[in-house]
N, C-alpha and C positions, 0 to 999 in steps of 0.2 A: 308245707308252710315255710316261708322264708323267715329266718331269724336274723335281724340286723346285727351288725357288729359295732362295738363302740370304737371311737377314735382313741388314739394313744393319750391325747389330752384329757378325754373324759375318764379313761382308766386311771390316770395319775390323780385327777381331782377326786375320784371316788376313794382311792386308797388314802388320800390325805384327809378326808372328812370322816372316815370310819374310825371310831376310837379304838385304841389299843386297850382292851379290858379283858378280865378273866373270862374265858370261854368263847371269846370272839375270834372268828376266823374269816378271812377273805379267800374265796375259792372260785375257780372258773366253773361256769355252768353254761352249756350250750353256746359257747363262744363269747360269753359275757362274764362279768364278775358279779358275785353275790357275797353278802356278809351274813354270817350265821352266828348265833349264840346258842350254845348247848345243842347244836344240830338243827336249830330252827332258823329259817331265813328271816332277817329283819330289814334288809335293804338290798337293792340290786340294780344292775344296769340292764336295760333292754335296748340295745343300740346305744345311742347317746342320751336316752331317757333314763333318769334316775328315779327310783321309786322306793317307798317305804311301806312296811306292813304295820297296820294299826288295828289290832283286834278289837279295841274299844270303839264301837260304832259312833259314839258322841264325839270323840276326838277326831275320828276319821271325817265325820260330817263337818266339823269345824275347819279342818284343813281343806276339804273340798270347797268350802266357801271362799277360799282365797283365789283370786284371779290367776289363771295359768296352770292350776292343778287339774288333774283329770284321771281317767282310767290308766292303769299301768299294765303293760304286757301286750301280748298279741290281741288284736281286735276280735278275732274269732273265739278266743279263750281268755276273756278278761279275768283278772285275778281279784276277786271280790274284796278282800281285806287290804288290798294294796292301793296306794295313791301315787301317781306320777307327780313329782315336784316341778314347779315352774322352771322353764328353760332359763329365765332371767336370773334365777338364784345361783347359776353357775358362776356369776360374778360376785356372789355374796356367800363365801364358804361358811361363815358363821351361821347363817340362816339354814344352810344344809345341815351343818353339825347339830343345830338345835332340834330339827325334826328327826334326824337319824338317831339322836339321843333319846327322843320320845319313843321311837320305834324299838330301840334296844331295850329300854326300860320295860315296855309293855310285853315284848316277846320274851324277854329274859325271865318273866314271871311264869311263862308256860313250862310244862314239864319237859325235861330233856327228851329229844327225839331218840327213840330206840331203833337201831339198825335192824332191818329184817334179815334173817339168815338167807344166804344165797341158796337157790335150789340146785341140787346136785344134778349134773348132766350125765354122770356115770350110770351105766346100767348093769 
């Protein structure tokens, strides 16, 4: 599967709209950038597409009712609780911040992700 890479402009925009808040980290993942809170992803890039995770189905449906939104991530493996934000919103960082904030608030209520121990390869 080909994973698209974001442009430098999209990476800069993403970093500028992800809030600096307790527990929030921006990290690379599969050649893209993702934002995590307490180990759980709440926003990310897939190429130049910006998406947010909305565990609340009603809020997700409300966002999907806005023109230009759609599925986020690879076509073959859509990420169910995620929504791609409209391309046009790249010219409206406040709108991006609003929905990233909603995602942060919802995902921030989830239990922290616990890292799984690595399997030992020594025999």
